[in-house]
N, C-alpha and C positions, 0 to 999 in steps of 0.2 A: 727617047723621049721624042715624039715629030715636033714638027712645027704647028700643027692643031694641037696635041695634046700641050705643049707649051704655054698655044695660048690660052687654054682653056684652063690654063693652072693660074697663070698670071687674071684672068679677070675672076678666079674662085678666091686670091689671095685679095685683091683690090675688092669687093666683095666685106672678106672677113675684116678687111680692114675699117673700111664704112661701118659695119657692124660694131665693132670696137670703138671705134669713135663715137657711134651714137649711145651704146654702154654708158662710157666714160664720162660722157654730157650727161646723161639720166641720173647718174649713181653722182655726178656731185649736183646737181640738184635736190636732190633727195636729201643731200649731205645740208645744202642749205637751209631746207625746209625743217631736217631735222632740229640744224642751232637755232635757228627761228623758234621750236616748240619748245628746247629745252632754256633758253631767253625765257618766254614768256611765265614756262615754269617755274621757273627759278624765280623770279621776280613774283610770281604771285604766291612763291611757298613762305615768302618772309615775311605774311600778313598771318602763316599757320605755323601752330608748333610742330608739325611733322614736314619735313621738305616733301612735295609734290612731285618732282622729276622719280620715276621710277628707274631703277637700277638697268631696266631691259634698255631705256633709251640711250642712255649711257652705252650702254653694249652694240645697239645698233648703228652707234656714231662711227665704232672702234668699229665695225664690221666691214661698214661702206669704206672707211681709210683702208681699210686692207685689201677689200673689193676694188678698191681704184688701181691699187700699187700690181693687185695682179692682170687685171685689164692693160696698164702701162705696159706691164713684159708683156702680155700678148702680141701688144701692138711691137714692139721689140724683136719678136721671135718672127712676127711674118712677112715684117721689114728687111731680116736678116736672111730670110727664107728667098724673099724674093730678088734681093742681091744677089744673092748665091745662081739666081738663074740665069 
């Protein structure tokens, strides 16, 4: 791999790192919004005979948590690749 190729790879890795950071921030915001919705629905649910929080909402929170872990793993993997170049 020549100098130009190596530089191109580093540019792509930097872009991937930036995109992963953006994805992580968006997922954290989404998770916070879900937590807000969960809190509101839970509070309103105290006034009803049945819970208002759909099971899918709880699953979405768990999936976002899992996604955050995958994104973090991606950041680590890209950093490892960059360090080896």
